[in-house]
FILONU-470853 format. One line per 8 residues: number of its first residue (from 0); their letters; for each residue x, y, z of C-alpha. Coordinates in steps of 0.25 Angstrom, whole numbers, plus 5000, padded with zeros to 4 digits. Example, Ala and Ser with C-alpha at 12.3 -4.5 7.8 and 13.67 -1.06 7.14 Angstrom:
// residues 2
0) as) 5049,4982,5031 ~ 5055,4996,5029
This chain:
// residues 431
0) mkknlikp) 5319,4459,4546 ~ 5325,4472,4551 ~ 5332,4478,4540 ~ 5348,4481,4545 ~ 5350,4496,4542 ~ 5361,4502,4540 ~ 5366,4514,4550 ~ 5365,4529,4542
8) silpgfme) 5380,4533,4546 ~ 5392,4540,4540 ~ 5406,4536,4540 ~ 5414,4543,4551 ~ 5422,4556,4546 ~ 5412,4560,4537 ~ 5400,4572,4540 ~ 5386,4574,4534
16) llpqeqek) 5376,4586,4538 ~ 5362,4586,4541 ~ 5355,4596,4532 ~ 5355,4608,4541 ~ 5370,4607,4542 ~ 5373,4603,4529 ~ 5365,4616,4524 ~ 5376,4625,4534
24) fndivnki) 5388,4617,4527 ~ 5384,4619,4513 ~ 5381,4635,4517 ~ 5396,4636,4524 ~ 5403,4629,4511 ~ 5394,4637,4500 ~ 5398,4651,4508 ~ 5412,4646,4508
32) ldvyekng) 5412,4642,4494 ~ 5405,4654,4490 ~ 5418,4663,4499 ~ 5427,4654,4489 ~ 5421,4656,4478 ~ 5418,4672,4479 ~ 5433,4673,4479 ~ 5437,4669,4468
40) clsidtpi) 5438,4652,4470 ~ 5434,4643,4459 ~ 5426,4631,4464 ~ 5431,4617,4459 ~ 5428,4602,4463 ~ 5437,4588,4462 ~ 5434,4573,4463 ~ 5435,4567,4478
48) ieranvll) 5442,4557,4472 ~ 5454,4560,4467 ~ 5468,4550,4462 ~ 5474,4547,4473 ~ 5486,4550,4467 ~ 5482,4564,4465 ~ 5476,4565,4478 ~ 5490,4560,4486
56) aktggete) 5499,4566,4478 ~ 5504,4577,4486 ~ 5501,4573,4500 ~ 5503,4561,4507 ~ 5506,4558,4524 ~ 5493,4561,4532 ~ 5485,4566,4521 ~ 5487,4554,4511
64) kqvysfkk) 5483,4543,4524 ~ 5468,4551,4524 ~ 5467,4550,4510 ~ 5454,4540,4505 ~ 5460,4533,4493 ~ 5454,4521,4486 ~ 5456,4513,4473 ~ 5447,4513,4461
72) gkndlalr) 5452,4504,4451 ~ 5465,4506,4447 ~ 5462,4522,4454 ~ 5470,4525,4466 ~ 5459,4538,4471 ~ 5457,4545,4484 ~ 5448,4555,4489 ~ 5453,4568,4491
80) fdltvpfa) 5456,4573,4504 ~ 5456,4588,4501 ~ 5453,4598,4490 ~ 5466,4602,4487 ~ 5475,4592,4481 ~ 5463,4588,4471 ~ 5463,4602,4468 ~ 5477,4602,4465
88) ryvaqyyn) 5475,4592,4454 ~ 5464,4600,4450 ~ 5471,4611,4447 ~ 5483,4604,4439 ~ 5473,4596,4431 ~ 5466,4608,4428 ~ 5478,4618,4427 ~ 5476,4623,4413
96) dlvfpfkr) 5461,4626,4417 ~ 5462,4634,4428 ~ 5465,4648,4432 ~ 5476,4651,4441 ~ 5476,4655,4452 ~ 5464,4644,4454 ~ 5457,4647,4465 ~ 5448,4635,4469
104) cqfgkvyr) 5436,4632,4478 ~ 5432,4619,4483 ~ 5422,4612,4492 ~ 5422,4595,4491 ~ 5423,4584,4501 ~ 5437,4578,4504 ~ 5441,4565,4511 ~ 5451,4562,4522
112) gernqkgr) 5453,4549,4530 ~ 5453,4557,4543 ~ 5453,4551,4556 ~ 5438,4551,4561 ~ 5437,4561,4573 ~ 5428,4571,4576 ~ 5426,4584,4565 ~ 5437,4575,4553
120) yrefyqcd) 5431,4569,4542 ~ 5434,4561,4531 ~ 5426,4568,4520 ~ 5424,4582,4523 ~ 5421,4596,4514 ~ 5432,4605,4511 ~ 5431,4619,4504 ~ 5444,4625,4497
128) vdvigkdk) 5449,4635,4491 ~ 5463,4634,4484 ~ 5471,4644,4474 ~ 5480,4637,4464 ~ 5491,4645,4457 ~ 5499,4643,4444 ~ 5513,4644,4448 ~ 5510,4651,4460
136) lsinndaw) 5501,4656,4470 ~ 5503,4667,4479 ~ 5503,4667,4493 ~ 5492,4678,4494 ~ 5482,4666,4490 ~ 5487,4659,4503 ~ 5479,4670,4511 ~ 5469,4669,4499
144) vinlaska) 5463,4658,4502 ~ 5463,4660,4518 ~ 5456,4672,4517 ~ 5445,4663,4509 ~ 5442,4654,4520 ~ 5441,4666,4530 ~ 5431,4671,4520 ~ 5424,4658,4519
152) fksiglen) 5424,4656,4535 ~ 5418,4671,4535 ~ 5408,4668,4527 ~ 5400,4656,4534 ~ 5402,4663,4549 ~ 5416,4658,4551 ~ 5422,4668,4560 ~ 5433,4661,4571
160) yqfqisnr) 5442,4655,4561 ~ 5457,4658,4560 ~ 5468,4653,4550 ~ 5480,4647,4555 ~ 5492,4651,4544 ~ 5505,4646,4542 ~ 5514,4643,4531 ~ 5520,4629,4530
168) kilkgiln) 5535,4636,4524 ~ 5537,4642,4536 ~ 5537,4629,4543 ~ 5546,4624,4533 ~ 5555,4634,4534 ~ 5557,4632,4548 ~ 5558,4617,4547 ~ 5568,4621,4539
176) elkiddsi) 5577,4630,4547 ~ 5576,4619,4557 ~ 5582,4609,4548 ~ 5570,4599,4550 ~ 5570,4588,4542 ~ 5560,4581,4545 ~ 5548,4593,4541 ~ 5537,4587,4539
184) evmklidk) 5535,4579,4551 ~ 5536,4593,4557 ~ 5526,4600,4550 ~ 5516,4587,4551 ~ 5518,4589,4568 ~ 5514,4604,4566 ~ 5502,4602,4559 ~ 5499,4593,4572
192) ydkigkln) 5502,4604,4581 ~ 5488,4607,4586 ~ 5483,4593,4587 ~ 5495,4587,4595 ~ 5496,4600,4603 ~ 5508,4609,4606 ~ 5516,4600,4616 ~ 5514,4586,4607
200) fedqlrdl) 5519,4595,4594 ~ 5533,4598,4602 ~ 5535,4585,4608 ~ 5534,4579,4593 ~ 5541,4590,4587 ~ 5552,4589,4596 ~ 5554,4574,4593 ~ 5554,4578,4579
208) igqdksky) 5564,4588,4577 ~ 5571,4591,4590 ~ 5567,4601,4603 ~ 5577,4612,4597 ~ 5569,4612,4584 ~ 5555,4608,4589 ~ 5557,4620,4600 ~ 5561,4630,4588
216) lsnildie) 5548,4626,4579 ~ 5539,4626,4590 ~ 5542,4641,4593 ~ 5539,4644,4580 ~ 5527,4636,4578 ~ 5520,4643,4590 ~ 5524,4659,4586 ~ 5512,4667,4590
224) gtneeile) 5508,4680,4589 ~ 5499,4687,4578 ~ 5502,4683,4564 ~ 5511,4695,4562 ~ 5519,4691,4574 ~ 5520,4678,4571 ~ 5524,4680,4556 ~ 5535,4690,4563
232) klvkldin) 5540,4679,4572 ~ 5541,4669,4561 ~ 5551,4678,4555 ~ 5559,4682,4566 ~ 5563,4668,4568 ~ 5571,4671,4556 ~ 5572,4657,4548 ~ 5578,4659,4533
240) deyflkgi) 5572,4647,4527 ~ 5567,4650,4515 ~ 5552,4642,4517 ~ 5550,4649,4531 ~ 5553,4664,4525 ~ 5543,4661,4513 ~ 5532,4655,4523 ~ 5533,4668,4533
248) eelkkvkc) 5532,4677,4519 ~ 5520,4670,4515 ~ 5512,4669,4528 ~ 5515,4684,4529 ~ 5510,4686,4515 ~ 5497,4675,4518 ~ 5494,4686,4531 ~ 5494,4699,4524
256) tlgilgve) 5485,4692,4511 ~ 5477,4687,4524 ~ 5474,4702,4529 ~ 5474,4708,4514 ~ 5462,4698,4512 ~ 5455,4701,4525 ~ 5457,4690,4533 ~ 5460,4696,4547
264) ddefkinl) 5473,4693,4554 ~ 5464,4686,4566 ~ 5460,4676,4556 ~ 5471,4670,4553 ~ 5485,4666,4563 ~ 5497,4660,4558 ~ 5500,4648,4563 ~ 5514,4640,4562
272) kiirgldy) 5509,4626,4564 ~ 5499,4625,4553 ~ 5505,4616,4543 ~ 5493,4609,4538 ~ 5494,4595,4535 ~ 5492,4591,4521 ~ 5506,4591,4512 ~ 5506,4600,4501
280) ytgtvfet) 5505,4614,4508 ~ 5516,4623,4507 ~ 5514,4637,4510 ~ 5503,4644,4518 ~ 5493,4633,4527 ~ 5481,4637,4535 ~ 5471,4632,4544 ~ 5458,4637,4551
288) llignery) 5455,4635,4565 ~ 5442,4642,4572 ~ 5446,4650,4583 ~ 5440,4644,4596 ~ 5439,4631,4590 ~ 5453,4628,4586 ~ 5451,4613,4591 ~ 5442,4611,4578
296) gsicsggr) 5457,4613,4569 ~ 5455,4618,4557 ~ 5444,4622,4548 ~ 5452,4627,4535 ~ 5465,4625,4530 ~ 5475,4625,4519 ~ 5487,4632,4513 ~ 5497,4634,4502
304) ydnlaeny) 5501,4622,4493 ~ 5511,4624,4481 ~ 5514,4611,4474 ~ 5501,4602,4479 ~ 5499,4601,4462 ~ 5514,4598,4459 ~ 5509,4583,4458 ~ 5498,4583,4446
312) tnnilpgv) 5505,4595,4438 ~ 5520,4603,4435 ~ 5513,4615,4437 ~ 5515,4624,4449 ~ 5502,4626,4456 ~ 5503,4632,4471 ~ 5490,4633,4479 ~ 5483,4638,4492
320) gisigitr) 5471,4633,4498 ~ 5461,4633,4510 ~ 5452,4623,4514 ~ 5441,4622,4524 ~ 5435,4609,4529 ~ 5423,4612,4528 ~ 5418,4600,4534 ~ 5426,4601,4545
328) lffvlkei) 5421,4614,4548 ~ 5407,4613,4547 ~ 5411,4602,4559 ~ 5418,4612,4565 ~ 5408,4624,4564 ~ 5395,4614,4569 ~ 5405,4611,4581 ~ 5407,4625,4585
336) gfiekysi) 5392,4628,4584 ~ 5395,4636,4571 ~ 5385,4628,4561 ~ 5376,4628,4571 ~ 5375,4644,4570 ~ 5377,4644,4555 ~ 5364,4649,4549 ~ 5360,4647,4535
344) kskldyli) 5346,4649,4528 ~ 5338,4638,4521 ~ 5339,4638,4507 ~ 5324,4635,4507 ~ 5318,4648,4508 ~ 5302,4642,4507 ~ 5296,4627,4512 ~ 5283,4628,4504
352) ipigdtle) 5272,4621,4512 ~ 5260,4615,4504 ~ 5247,4614,4513 ~ 5237,4605,4505 ~ 5236,4604,4490 ~ 5246,4616,4487 ~ 5258,4609,4482 ~ 5256,4614,4467
360) ycgmimrs) 5255,4628,4474 ~ 5267,4625,4482 ~ 5275,4621,4470 ~ 5273,4635,4461 ~ 5277,4642,4475 ~ 5290,4633,4477 ~ 5293,4636,4462 ~ 5290,4651,4464
368) lqdkkyga) 5301,4652,4474 ~ 5310,4644,4469 ~ 5311,4653,4457 ~ 5313,4665,4464 ~ 5327,4657,4471 ~ 5320,4653,4483 ~ 5321,4640,4490 ~ 5308,4632,4492
376) tiyfddqp) 5303,4619,4492 ~ 5290,4613,4494 ~ 5286,4604,4507 ~ 5279,4592,4500 ~ 5276,4582,4512 ~ 5263,4582,4519 ~ 5266,4586,4534 ~ 5258,4594,4545
384) lkkkikya) 5262,4609,4543 ~ 5270,4611,4556 ~ 5278,4598,4551 ~ 5282,4606,4539 ~ 5284,4620,4545 ~ 5293,4614,4553 ~ 5301,4607,4542 ~ 5303,4621,4537
392) dklgiekv) 5309,4625,4551 ~ 5317,4613,4553 ~ 5325,4618,4538 ~ 5326,4632,4542 ~ 5317,4636,4530 ~ 5310,4651,4533 ~ 5299,4651,4524 ~ 5288,4641,4524
400) ilvgedev) 5277,4643,4513 ~ 5263,4639,4518 ~ 5255,4635,4504 ~ 5241,4630,4508 ~ 5227,4630,4499 ~ 5224,4643,4503 ~ 5238,4650,4498 ~ 5237,4643,4485
408) trnevkik) 5223,4650,4483 ~ 5228,4663,4486 ~ 5241,4661,4480 ~ 5248,4664,4492 ~ 5259,4657,4500 ~ 5259,4658,4517 ~ 5274,4659,4519 ~ 5280,4656,4535
416) nmksgsei) 5292,4660,4540 ~ 5297,4652,4548 ~ 5306,4659,4558 ~ 5295,4672,4560 ~ 5284,4661,4559 ~ 5276,4670,4551 ~ 5267,4668,4539 ~ 5263,4677,4527
424) sinykel) 5254,4674,4515 ~ 5258,4679,4502 ~ 5254,4678,4486 ~ 5265,4667,4482 ~ 5269,4676,4471 ~ 5276,4685,4481 ~ 5285,4675,4487
């Protein structure tokens, strides 16, 4: 009777990689985390499952609709949808054990019920940096986290990126000046600007706030020029709202500090249409585009949140963070051909191939190499030599050690260089 086999497959919105790509993925993550840790960030981890009331204390709207939640016994639980909200809980919980300002980095999976589409995942990795202050936090930290992302991208050889930077206070001040009551709906609409296009945006904005106000706001959002010119044009608007003025001041400071930290002026662009959809941002906000590949959207984003931990503690814990969606970034880098050209050295320095009854000698060679911190393993299976060599070639192993009975007799090994094809015989002690 024929067995009914289950088709091996994964759910839509999840990503798996073949080993060669997984090695590149891991290498990218390791290089980014190395940058963060060498700049003073401390690594932490938090549970994937949290209490639902903890995760959803601050959020709402579209974000809450995407959260995977379930009940286990009497407990309402949810899968974390980002790393920032659990981090706020973490800081509130361990407040007395942490040193402030607390700079953390974290790499882990998060879950969102995204609509299934290419490049959008329901399970994906994020790699975050956040700085949390006690009572207050210098605006210089907003520039510092952007500077870290810049260093991280450079560490993997990525060059054509640009941070799109704004400050929510500026828009809030403009909406106050226009006496717009339904500011939340306006901000949601601005956040959709790039998705719906200029004409659709202007039509919907007109329906929301009327002809005159929509024209005034659209003209501000469309301000162009260098970063310095954009700031000058905003100042000339002569808006006296306190939020607007504070937002301009903070944006100027971020721009100045970025320069001090070595981020070139062409690496970032002031863009007033950047809002960030999540509900907890209060000041600086930023997204990151790949120049020439803007159609893929943001690969890295974040911002300032002054009140994120207020539902867990009475302590004032302002913070700022930036997150690289590693899974999405990897997808985009594959699409543009970056991953195909991304070269990494195999961690396996030597493949040892026994020829005949030489396994004991091969074991001695392997242990000797590993004691010297080389990556080495033995090919155990009985296959033709040609197939064993092909195996090494496919895995990108640079050197193969061939061990026949003659080599054992002479206390030698034969080393084949897979790149040049050359072979040399040396005493095994010289390895």
